Residue, then its C-alpha position, 0 to 999 in steps of 0.5 A: e074130509p070124508v065121514t069115518r065109521d068112527e065119527a058116525e057109524d051108520y053114516y054109510d048106511v044112510i048115505d048112498h053118494p058121500m061127498d065131502f070138500q076135501t075130496m072136492q078140493n083133491k079133485c080140483s087139484c088134480g084136474n078132475y072136473r071137467s065142467v063148472q056143472e060137475f063141480l056144482t053137482d058135488v057141492k050140491q051132494v054135500f049139502a044134500n047129505a048133510e040135510l038127509y043125515n043130520c037132524r033138524g036144528s042140529h048144529v052141523l046142519s045149522c053151520m051146513e045151511k049158513t056155508e050153503q048161503c055163503l057159497l051161493a053169494l060167491l057163486q052169484k059173484h064169480l060165476p053168474g052164468h052158472p046158477y045153483v039150485r038145490r032142492k031142499r028136503r021139506k020133510f024129514p024121514d021117519r027114522l029122523a023124526d024118531d030120533e028127534g022125539d027121543s031127546d032124552s037119549e041124545s048125547v050133547g056135543q055130538s059132532r055129526g047131529r045124529r044120536q050116538k049109539k050106546 
């Protein structure tokens, strides 16, 4: 489901194009996808947003990476004519690197993988 400001106060400051699986399911149910490629674009956006917002090594990012691998296997099996290629971030932005170095101030159990504001 879409990320709320209660869950992640700065999410919409970081993420320009939010997308989530519930929104995608609704789009499928309503017949809003005109092509497989349009669907795959939204899938890539979900994973790119997770990678951009969450800290390297976070539980959320780890789960999303596993989910993407499972999805890739399903796509290869059921949609072999539609390759799935997503460029992954190799270098994290400075604002994330700063967060990682300050482990004393990170909250345990953070669902989105980012520091909570105090």
